[in-house]
LUMLUM-542872 format. One line per field, with one value per residue (C-alpha): x, y, z; residue in three letters; residue number from 0. Coordinates in pm, 1 decimal, padded with zeros to 6 digits. Layout:
# LUMLUM-542872
x	c(X, ...)
y	c(Y, ...)
z	c(Z, ...)
residuo	c(ALA, ...)
num	c(NUM, ...)
***
This chain:
# LUMLUM-542872
x	c(-00005.7, 00151.5, 00157.6, -00132.4, -00371.3, -00230.2, -00381.6, -00728.7, -00763.6, -00729.4, -00961.2, -01200.9, -01159.0, -01175.3, -01476.4, -01693.8, -01578.9, -01890.9, -02117.8, -02370.1, -02651.6, -02926.0, -03266.4, -03553.3, -03749.3, -03462.2, -03374.9, -02999.6, -02768.6, -02409.4, -02130.9, -01987.3, -01786.1, -01416.1, -01419.9, -01092.7, -01041.0, -00744.1, -00503.8, -00132.7, -00121.2, -00037.6, -00285.0, -00190.0, -00396.0, -00438.2, -00309.8, -00663.0, -00762.6, -00408.2, -00514.0, -00767.9, -00879.1, -01194.2, -01522.5, -01673.8, -01992.7, -02195.0, -02504.3, -02501.3, -02776.6, -02575.3, -02766.5, -02521.6, -02394.9, -02104.7, -01994.9, -01749.4, -01463.9, -01639.7, -01927.4, -01757.0, -01721.6, -01841.5, -01564.4, -01458.6, -01225.7, -00990.6, -01030.7, -01402.9, -01481.4, -01289.5, -01516.4, -01450.9, -01702.2, -02036.6, -02331.1, -02605.5, -02889.7, -03193.8, -03356.1, -02990.1, -02732.2, -02384.6, -02124.4, -01788.0, -01606.5, -01307.6, -01068.1, -01183.4, -01220.2, -00844.0, -00739.2, -00915.9, -00772.2, -00403.7, -00432.6, -00548.6, -00339.1, -00644.2, -00630.9, -00847.5, -00832.1, -01115.2, -01235.8, -01272.9, -01261.7, -01634.3, -01690.0, -01820.6, -02063.2, -02366.3, -02420.9, -02823.1, -02936.8, -03202.0, -03457.0, -03847.2, -04067.8, -04353.2, -04574.3, -04851.0, -05133.4, -04995.9, -04895.6, -05288.9, -05402.6, -05235.7, -05306.8, -05649.5, -05669.6, -05540.2, -05778.3, -06037.6, -05966.9, -05892.9, -06198.0, -06440.1, -06567.8, -06637.0, -06704.8, -06485.3, -06271.3, -05985.9, -05675.0, -05467.0, -05111.8, -04970.8, -04648.7, -04805.5, -04806.5, -04483.5, -04354.2, -04050.6, -03778.8, -03631.4, -03328.3, -03427.2, -03321.8, -03589.1, -03967.3, -04208.2, -04445.4, -04553.3, -04643.9, -04797.1, -04746.3, -04793.8, -05121.9, -05293.5, -05676.7, -05884.1, -06268.3, -06395.2, -06082.8, -06041.8, -05687.8, -05443.2, -05065.1, -04869.5, -04518.5, -04495.9, -04210.9, -04120.3, -04124.5, -04450.3, -04285.7, -03915.4, -03655.2, -03700.3, -03554.8, -03737.7, -03893.0, -04112.0, -04361.6, -04668.2, -04984.1, -05297.4, -05665.2, -05963.3, -06217.8, -06556.2, -06587.6, -06935.1, -06941.4, -07168.6, -07287.3, -07130.6, -07114.1, -06871.4, -06844.7, -06908.4, -07260.1, -07447.8, -07790.6, -08083.2, -07958.1, -08105.1, -07921.7, -07881.5, -07742.5, -07439.8, -07378.4, -07269.2, -06943.7, -06891.9, -06667.1, -06527.6, -06556.0, -06515.8, -06795.0, -06673.6, -06672.4, -07025.1, -07187.3, -07556.8, -07782.8, -07594.5, -07752.7, -07649.3, -07876.4, -07825.9, -08181.1, -08251.7, -08024.2, -08138.7, -08386.5, -08342.8, -08274.7, -07943.7, -08041.3, -07662.5, -07350.4, -07207.0, -06873.8, -06695.5, -06680.3, -06861.0, -07105.1, -07449.7, -07702.8, -08082.5, -08065.4, -07819.8, -08146.0, -08503.4, -08716.4, -08728.3, -09109.1, -09291.2, -09503.1, -09390.8, -09565.4, -09804.8, -09828.1, -10197.6, -10299.1, -10587.5, -10766.4, -10923.9, -11138.3, -11257.3, -11526.8, -11639.4, -11771.2, -11769.6, -11517.1, -11458.1, -11188.2, -11158.6, -10851.7, -10652.2, -10329.2, -10033.2, -09954.6, -09577.6, -09338.9, -09410.0, -09254.4, -09503.8, -09646.5, -09636.8, -09914.4, -09966.8, -10177.5, -10358.3, -10659.8, -10992.7, -10941.0, -11337.5, -11444.4, -11131.6, -11119.9, -10768.0, -10785.4, -10446.9, -10423.5, -10117.4, -09927.1, -09991.4, -09780.8, -09651.4, -09984.4, -10235.9, -10336.2, -10573.6, -10827.3, -10909.8, -11264.2, -11288.5, -11256.7, -11520.4, -11750.8, -11503.9, -11409.5, -11686.3)
y	c(00011.0, 00375.0, 00636.5, 00807.5, 00483.1, 00438.3, 00803.9, 00807.3, 00418.1, 00560.7, 00867.5, 00600.9, 00421.5, 00767.4, 00861.8, 00534.9, 00316.7, 00352.7, 00370.6, 00104.9, 00116.2, -00096.3, -00086.3, -00005.7, -00332.5, -00548.6, -00781.2, -00655.4, -00418.3, -00477.5, -00251.7, -00045.9, -00296.6, -00184.0, -00116.9, -00131.1, 00214.6, 00200.9, 00007.1, -00034.4, 00238.7, 00601.2, 00888.7, 01116.4, 01437.9, 01577.7, 01891.7, 01986.4, 01881.0, 02083.3, 02373.2, 02504.8, 02430.5, 02187.8, 02295.7, 02114.8, 01962.0, 02065.6, 01794.4, 01461.6, 01198.1, 00878.8, 00601.2, 00314.3, 00107.7, 00367.5, 00674.1, 00767.2, 01040.5, 01204.6, 01261.0, 01536.5, 01754.1, 01945.4, 01914.0, 01588.1, 01363.9, 01083.6, 00937.5, 01000.0, 00610.6, 00558.1, 00446.8, 00614.1, 00502.7, 00291.2, 00457.7, 00528.7, 00364.5, 00455.4, 00748.7, 00794.1, 01015.0, 01033.5, 01315.2, 01356.1, 01609.7, 01867.2, 01659.5, 01360.5, 01521.0, 01704.3, 01371.2, 01235.1, 01573.7, 01481.0, 01134.0, 01154.4, 01494.8, 01681.0, 02095.1, 02133.2, 02218.5, 02354.7, 02708.0, 02618.7, 02307.4, 02342.0, 02274.4, 01952.4, 01720.0, 01500.4, 01255.4, 01136.8, 00770.0, 00837.0, 00608.4, 00572.0, 00480.0, 00200.0, 00400.0, 00295.8, 00309.0, 00074.0, -00149.7, -00101.4, -00180.5, -00480.0, -00644.3, -00540.7, -00734.0, -01044.1, -01045.2, -00992.3, -01323.2, -01508.9, -01376.7, -01390.9, -01048.8, -00773.0, -00501.4, -00188.6, -00187.9, 00011.1, -00141.3, -00066.8, -00168.5, -00254.8, -00006.7, 00255.9, 00244.2, 00091.9, 00218.4, 00084.5, 00335.8, 00112.4, 00196.3, 00225.9, -00111.4, -00273.4, -00258.6, -00050.8, -00367.7, -00501.6, -00871.7, -01065.5, -01388.0, -01624.1, -01435.3, -01534.6, -01449.9, -01451.4, -01367.7, -01365.3, -01105.0, -00945.1, -00959.9, -01037.4, -01136.6, -01128.8, -01106.5, -00793.1, -00860.0, -00628.2, -00644.3, -00852.6, -01081.5, -01184.4, -01228.1, -01064.6, -00769.5, -00646.4, -00824.7, -00732.3, -00910.5, -00683.5, -00773.2, -00470.3, -00544.6, -00492.3, -00265.2, -00236.8, 00169.8, 00329.8, 00656.5, 00922.0, 01243.9, 01537.7, 01922.2, 02029.3, 02401.0, 02500.5, 02634.5, 02806.0, 02794.7, 02843.2, 02723.8, 02538.7, 02221.4, 02211.8, 01861.1, 02116.4, 02165.5, 01788.9, 01578.1, 01216.6, 01070.2, 00721.1, 00610.0, 00285.6, 00179.7, 00156.2, 00525.4, 00638.8, 00761.1, 00702.2, 00840.1, 00969.5, 01051.3, 00816.5, 00873.4, 01230.3, 01231.8, 01303.9, 01603.4, 01827.1, 02069.6, 02022.8, 02347.5, 02313.0, 02361.0, 02441.4, 02541.3, 02229.0, 02214.7, 02092.0, 01719.4, 01663.4, 01336.2, 01451.5, 01326.6, 01384.1, 01612.1, 01818.4, 01920.4, 02003.7, 02007.6, 02298.9, 02527.7, 02546.3, 02736.7, 02994.5, 03112.9, 03425.7, 03358.3, 03351.5, 03008.4, 02812.4, 02572.3, 02278.7, 02013.4, 01717.1, 01487.8, 01281.0, 01534.6, 01796.5, 02082.4, 02303.8, 02591.9, 02894.6, 03178.2, 03090.8, 03183.2, 03004.7, 03009.3, 02761.3, 02725.2, 02290.3, 02148.9, 01955.9, 01646.1, 01762.6, 01860.4, 02209.1, 02437.8, 02723.8, 02955.0, 03005.3, 03391.1, 03415.4, 03218.4, 03251.1, 02880.8, 02699.1, 02356.6, 02149.1, 02035.0, 01876.3, 02118.4, 01973.6, 02263.3, 02601.1, 02738.8, 02475.4, 02252.8, 01988.8, 01969.6, 01640.7, 01516.2, 01555.9, 01907.4, 02008.1, 02130.4, 02348.1, 02547.1, 02809.2)
z	c(00049.1, -00101.8, 00180.7, 00009.6, 00007.0, 00413.0, 00458.6, 00256.5, 00477.5, 00795.0, 00713.0, 00662.3, 00990.7, 01122.9, 00959.8, 00947.9, 01218.5, 01453.8, 01164.3, 01077.6, 00780.5, 00714.5, 00589.5, 00784.4, 00894.2, 00780.5, 01081.5, 01235.6, 01110.1, 00902.8, 01013.0, 00723.9, 00521.3, 00400.4, 00036.3, -00164.3, -00253.8, -00430.6, -00603.5, -00613.4, -00823.1, -00819.2, -00926.4, -01130.4, -01202.3, -01572.1, -01678.4, -01704.1, -01341.8, -01259.5, -01405.2, -01221.4, -00847.4, -00797.6, -00653.5, -00395.1, -00394.0, -00013.5, -00092.9, -00329.1, -00395.2, -00525.3, -00679.3, -00588.6, -00342.7, -00298.0, -00315.2, -00603.9, -00587.5, -00879.8, -00694.9, -00409.5, -00695.8, -00951.6, -01232.0, -01397.0, -01296.0, -01482.0, -01086.2, -01082.7, -01026.7, -00717.5, -00462.3, -00142.9, 00109.5, 00081.3, -00004.2, 00281.1, 00373.6, 00178.0, 00388.5, 00556.0, 00528.9, 00564.6, 00647.3, 00532.5, 00746.9, 00616.5, 00756.2, 00609.1, 00252.0, 00278.0, 00310.8, -00011.0, -00149.6, -00056.3, -00129.3, -00500.4, -00568.9, -00613.3, -00641.0, -00333.9, 00007.1, 00252.3, 00312.4, 00692.1, 00954.2, 00917.4, 00534.7, 00476.8, 00226.9, 00320.5, 00089.0, 00099.2, -00126.8, -00374.5, -00266.4, -00300.6, -00037.2, 00023.7, 00232.0, 00525.2, 00355.7, 00069.3, 00393.8, 00501.1, 00146.1, 00124.3, 00453.5, 00380.4, 00048.5, 00206.8, 00505.1, 00290.4, 00124.8, 00429.9, 00584.5, 00279.4, 00502.9, 00212.3, 00484.7, 00522.4, 00755.5, 00909.8, 01044.3, 01361.2, 01399.4, 01722.9, 01770.2, 01484.3, 01092.1, 00874.6, 00624.0, 00398.1, 00221.3, -00056.8, -00313.0, -00687.6, -00734.7, -00530.0, -00655.1, -00466.1, -00330.6, -00062.4, 00014.8, 00308.6, 00432.4, 00682.1, 00747.9, 01066.9, 01136.2, 01441.1, 01354.4, 01692.1, 01883.7, 01504.6, 01564.9, 01296.3, 01268.0, 00946.3, 00813.5, 00538.2, 00256.4, -00005.9, -00283.9, -00362.1, -00617.6, -00653.3, -00437.0, -00098.5, -00030.3, 00324.5, 00560.0, 00866.0, 01147.6, 01207.5, 01416.5, 01479.3, 01525.6, 01270.1, 01281.3, 01081.4, 00933.3, 00774.1, 00606.7, 00761.7, 00662.8, 00857.8, 00834.0, 00568.6, 00758.9, 01096.0, 01111.6, 01387.5, 01573.8, 01392.8, 01035.2, 00797.7, 00678.6, 00303.7, 00089.1, -00029.2, 00349.7, 00377.3, 00323.1, 00405.7, 00610.3, 00712.9, 01081.9, 01302.9, 01357.9, 01804.6, 01783.1, 01731.2, 01984.0, 02059.3, 01834.1, 01564.4, 01191.8, 00918.5, 00647.3, 00521.7, 00425.4, 00821.6, 00791.3, 00489.7, 00587.2, 00932.7, 01147.1, 01433.1, 01774.0, 01882.6, 01698.3, 01504.8, 01400.6, 01079.0, 01073.9, 01375.5, 01446.8, 01450.8, 01620.5, 01636.7, 01948.1, 01768.2, 01548.2, 01504.6, 01205.4, 01045.1, 01096.4, 00781.1, 00997.1, 01246.8, 01516.1, 01503.5, 01109.8, 00990.4, 00861.5, 00706.0, 00934.2, 00730.3, 00842.2, 00572.4, 00673.2, 00362.4, 00116.1, 00343.2, 00319.8, 00552.8, 00600.8, 00859.9, 00942.4, 01229.8, 01390.4, 01522.9, 01851.8, 01800.4, 01520.5, 01349.5, 01071.0, 00836.5, 00983.3, 01329.4, 01561.8, 01651.6, 01836.7, 01672.6, 01729.9, 01517.1, 01426.7, 01460.5, 01775.9, 01974.7, 02004.4, 02051.8, 01873.3, 01756.6, 01429.2, 01202.5, 00923.8, 00615.1, 00415.7, 00521.6, 00483.4, 00585.3, 00915.1, 00924.5, 01230.4, 01291.1, 01300.1, 01633.7, 01618.5, 01389.0, 01637.3, 01791.8, 01440.4, 01454.3)
residuo	c(UNK, UNK, UNK, UNK, UNK, UNK, UNK, UNK, UNK, UNK, UNK, UNK, UNK, UNK, UNK, UNK, UNK, UNK, UNK, UNK, UNK, UNK, UNK, UNK, UNK, UNK, UNK, UNK, UNK, UNK, UNK, UNK, UNK, UNK, UNK, UNK, UNK, UNK, UNK, UNK, UNK, UNK, UNK, UNK, UNK, UNK, UNK, UNK, UNK, UNK, UNK, UNK, UNK, UNK, UNK, UNK, UNK, UNK, UNK, UNK, UNK, UNK, UNK, UNK, UNK, UNK, UNK, UNK, UNK, UNK, UNK, UNK, UNK, UNK, UNK, UNK, UNK, UNK, UNK, UNK, UNK, UNK, UNK, UNK, UNK, UNK, UNK, UNK, UNK, UNK, UNK, UNK, UNK, UNK, UNK, UNK, UNK, UNK, UNK, UNK, UNK, UNK, UNK, UNK, UNK, UNK, UNK, UNK, UNK, UNK, UNK, UNK, UNK, UNK, UNK, UNK, UNK, UNK, UNK, UNK, UNK, UNK, UNK, UNK, UNK, UNK, UNK, UNK, UNK, UNK, UNK, UNK, UNK, UNK, UNK, UNK, UNK, UNK, UNK, UNK, UNK, UNK, UNK, UNK, UNK, UNK, UNK, UNK, UNK, UNK, UNK, UNK, UNK, UNK, UNK, UNK, UNK, UNK, UNK, UNK, UNK, UNK, UNK, UNK, UNK, UNK, UNK, UNK, UNK, UNK, UNK, UNK, UNK, UNK, UNK, UNK, UNK, UNK, UNK, UNK, UNK, UNK, UNK, UNK, UNK, UNK, UNK, UNK, UNK, UNK, UNK, UNK, UNK, UNK, UNK, UNK, UNK, UNK, UNK, UNK, UNK, UNK, UNK, UNK, UNK, UNK, UNK, UNK, UNK, UNK, UNK, UNK, UNK, UNK, UNK, UNK, UNK, UNK, UNK, UNK, UNK, UNK, UNK, UNK, UNK, UNK, UNK, UNK, UNK, UNK, UNK, UNK, UNK, UNK, UNK, UNK, UNK, UNK, UNK, UNK, UNK, UNK, UNK, UNK, UNK, UNK, UNK, UNK, UNK, UNK, UNK, UNK, UNK, UNK, UNK, UNK, UNK, UNK, UNK, UNK, UNK, UNK, UNK, UNK, UNK, UNK, UNK, UNK, UNK, UNK, UNK, UNK, UNK, UNK, UNK, UNK, UNK, UNK, UNK, UNK, UNK, UNK, UNK, UNK, UNK, UNK, UNK, UNK, UNK, UNK, UNK, UNK, UNK, UNK, UNK, UNK, UNK, UNK, UNK, UNK, UNK, UNK, UNK, UNK, UNK, UNK, UNK, UNK, UNK, UNK, UNK, UNK, UNK, UNK, UNK, UNK, UNK, UNK, UNK, UNK, UNK, UNK, UNK, UNK, UNK, UNK, UNK, UNK, UNK, UNK, UNK, UNK, UNK, UNK, UNK, UNK, UNK, UNK, UNK, UNK, UNK, UNK, UNK, UNK, UNK, UNK)
num	c(0, 1, 2, 3, 4, 5, 6, 7, 8, 9, 10, 11, 12, 13, 14, 15, 16, 17, 18, 19, 20, 21, 22, 23, 24, 25, 26, 27, 28, 29, 30, 31, 32, 33, 34, 35, 36, 37, 38, 39, 40, 41, 42, 43, 44, 45, 46, 47, 48, 49, 50, 51, 52, 53, 54, 55, 56, 57, 58, 59, 60, 61, 62, 63, 64, 65, 66, 67, 68, 69, 70, 71, 72, 73, 74, 75, 76, 77, 78, 79, 80, 81, 82, 83, 84, 85, 86, 87, 88, 89, 90, 91, 92, 93, 94, 95, 96, 97, 98, 99, 100, 101, 102, 103, 104, 105, 106, 107, 108, 109, 110, 111, 112, 113, 114, 115, 116, 117, 118, 119, 120, 121, 122, 123, 124, 125, 126, 127, 128, 129, 130, 131, 132, 133, 134, 135, 136, 137, 138, 139, 140, 141, 142, 143, 144, 145, 146, 147, 148, 149, 150, 151, 152, 153, 154, 155, 156, 157, 158, 159, 160, 161, 162, 163, 164, 165, 166, 167, 168, 169, 170, 171, 172, 173, 174, 175, 176, 177, 178, 179, 180, 181, 182, 183, 184, 185, 186, 187, 188, 189, 190, 191, 192, 193, 194, 195, 196, 197, 198, 199, 200, 201, 202, 203, 204, 205, 206, 207, 208, 209, 210, 211, 212, 213, 214, 215, 216, 217, 218, 219, 220, 221, 222, 223, 224, 225, 226, 227, 228, 229, 230, 231, 232, 233, 234, 235, 236, 237, 238, 239, 240, 241, 242, 243, 244, 245, 246, 247, 248, 249, 250, 251, 252, 253, 254, 255, 256, 257, 258, 259, 260, 261, 262, 263, 264, 265, 266, 267, 268, 269, 270, 271, 272, 273, 274, 275, 276, 277, 278, 279, 280, 281, 282, 283, 284, 285, 286, 287, 288, 289, 290, 291, 292, 293, 294, 295, 296, 297, 298, 299, 300, 301, 302, 303, 304, 305, 306, 307, 308, 309, 310, 311, 312, 313, 314, 315, 316, 317, 318, 319, 320, 321, 322, 323, 324, 325, 326, 327, 328, 329, 330, 331, 332, 333, 334, 335, 336, 337, 338, 339, 340, 341, 342, 343, 344, 345)
***
């Protein structure tokens, strides 16, 4: 080994002795392996490389198992393909400090010196991700195939969501093996493998719980008390059935046209006690009192003594006789008085 190679090997030892790289979810970690940084050859700079100083990159991304000398500088180097370190694992970074970079430059006779002791290069790895949503979708599909249950479900993994950060050489897909499912406890366990097909690059055991979900209508904006709910005010959200509180409205038809009794928040679960039917007739308004008995139709003018919606009972007074009656609201201007009340119309 030449003297320059000895310096480089020592620098690598200082920079990476404690480094350990592993894929997320892999069993264990591999200590950074020694890399043959140079052969028994004395490297010399070309005339072009000697002509002007090299410019260091402060941040680089590599798509390889190793970091090469040429990755560090903006200019092309005749020895640029020389490996100088193992690349970081996907999703991780390495930092080359000024001391290590200086020893590299001396070892390869590069025309570069650090501007300060704080100069460094951050090295990242180009990667892609199998995110938590992809993992949960794959698990849900496997559970449906096993159980035959097509109901909508939400999976909650013990220990939180799982994702995989992968090198570009590994396909971004996830498979499920060794699935165990208990319909009584709604618990499951499985082994995730990445990629779904081909040689396994990563695997991880997971377990969790299954919850059935339904869609419910909620407000898409806050509404104050006394507001009338229209179809445009509603949106649908998915919610676990175990989180449904009593009397929650699950049918949008039970909301449209109703009036809020109190201020309501966006996406709040709505109960029957939060709303009242929107009055078709308001208190003190003049209405038509109608009595229908066989072929006889009798109408007189009345005044509402309270608010009431269509189909609700309402107290009214005959404006002529001043008699108080009880009827049913048929429409915003008509109250039908039962036959039993016919003698009190006049």
